[in-house]
N, C-alpha and C positions, 0 to 999 in steps of 0.2 A: 814626487817631482824630478826623479831620479828617470822613472819611469816615461812622465811625459816629454821630458828634453832624448831620451832614445829612442821613442816614437818621432818627436818629431824630425831627429836626424834620419831614421830611416824611412819616413814620410819623404825626406827632399832625395834621399839618395834612388830609392824608387822610380822619383817623379824624372830626375835630372837623367838616367838609366833608360825610362822609357822613350824620354825624347828624344834621347841619344838614337836609338834604336830603331827609332820611327822615323828620322830624317836619314837615316842612313839607308834606311829599306825604301823608302818613299820618296826620291831622288826628286829635289825640286825641279830640275832641267829640261825640259821639252826641247826634242834637237830634233828634227825634221828635213833629210835631204829633198829638196826643193829643183834644183835645176841644175843643170851640166852642160858641160861643150861638148859636142859629138865625140870627141875622145879623152873624152873625163878627166881630162888635162886640170878642167876649172870646174871649181863645183860652190853651189849653194847651197849653204844648211842652214835654214831657218830656226834661230834658238830662241826659248823665252823661260821664263820665272813662273810658273805654275803656283808658286803658293802667293800668300795675301801678304804676307811681311817679310823682311828680310832681302836684301839684292844679293845676287850672283855674281862673285867676281871671277872670270874667265881667265886662267894660269896660261894654261899651254895648251894647242892645239896639234897633235902629231897625227899620220897617215898611215895608212898601209900597215908595215911592220914596226912600228913607232919609231917612221923615218920624219922628220923636221918637213913643213913643203917649203918649196920656194916661195912662196908667196901666204901670207897671213893676213888679212884685217877682218876688222868686223863692220857690216853697212849699219846704222841706222835710218831708217825711215819711220815712214807711216802709213796706215791702212790704205792710203790715195793714192800714193807714188810709188809703192813699192818700191821691188829693187832689180838690180842691173846683174847680168853675169857678168864678170869680166875679170882678166887679170891686170887690167891695162886702167890703175888708179890716178891719173894724172890728166887726159886730153878727151875731149870731145863730150858727147857724151856725158860723159864717166864723172868730168867736172858739176853738175847738178845733182850728184849723189853724194853722200856722207857718207866717206870711209876713216875708222881709227884703228888706230893701234889697237889691240886685247885690252893692254891694262890700263887704256884708257876710257874703259867702258863699263859701266856695272849694269846688270839688268835687272832691271825695275821688277815689282811687286806685279801680280797678275798681266802678265806679258802672253802670255802662253800661246802660240802662233793659231792652232785652234779657236780658242776662246773671240782670237781679234778678228779670222773670217766672222765666227757666229754673229759676231755685230755688227761688219759691214752687211753681212747678209739681214739684218734683220732692221738697218737701218739706225742705228744708236752709233754707231763709229763717227770719232772725230780727228781733226786734222794734231790734234795735241796726244794722242793713243801712239804709243811706243813700237814699233818692229825691229828686230832687230833680226840677224843673217850674218854664220862666218860664211865670207869668202878668201878659197884657196887656189891656189895656183901651183901646178906641179910637174916637172917635165915628163913624168908618168903616171898612167892613167892612176886615178883616185879610188879605191875599193872600199876603204875603210877610213871614217876618222874618230879621232879616240880625243875628247876634251876633258879636258883636268878643269876643276876650277872647286874654288873656295864656297858653302853657304853655311853662315852665323857657327864658323872658326872648324868646321869640319870638309876636310877635300874629300872629293868625291872624281871620280870617273865616268864618262858617257860613252858608249861606244854607239857609233853609229853604221851599219853597211849601207855601203849604197844599192844594192840589189835592192834594195827595200822599195826605193825609187822607182828603180825599173820595172822589177817585177811586181811592184803595188800598185 
C-alpha cells in the first residue's frame, strides 16, 4: 500500500513538473509587430493565444530599455475589421475601433494572429473571431516591446524586436 501511495505521489510530482517546464518553454503568447508610424513613435503589435485552453492576462508592457510607453491600449477586433494604427483613441475614425485598458481584456484561446489570417484566406473566418493588438505610443522611437503576462498562474515575458517588422 505504501509503494502505491509513493508511486502516485511521484507520478503527480512528475506530471506537475513536466507541465510547468512545458508551459515555461512553450510560451502561449504570439506577438507579431504589424505596423508603425514613420517615426516609429506609434506601434501596433498583434497578439494572440496559441493554446487551446486558458486565457492570457497581459499585466504590463514596457518598451526599449524597460521604459513605460506614454500610451498603451489593446484593440479588440475581428478579421473583417482589422486594426488602426493611432495614438489618438477618442476622435474621428478611431471611435469606430474598440480600445481597452490592458487589464480589461484577456486573450481567448485559439486567437493566434497567423491562424486567424489562415481562416480568412480559406474562407472560414467569422465576425465572431477575436483579434487583439497592443497599440503603443511614445515620444521616442520604439525599437523593442516587452510584454509581461500570466497564463495558468505562470508569469511570462515576451520580447518583440521591431526590426523583425522592418527587416522581415
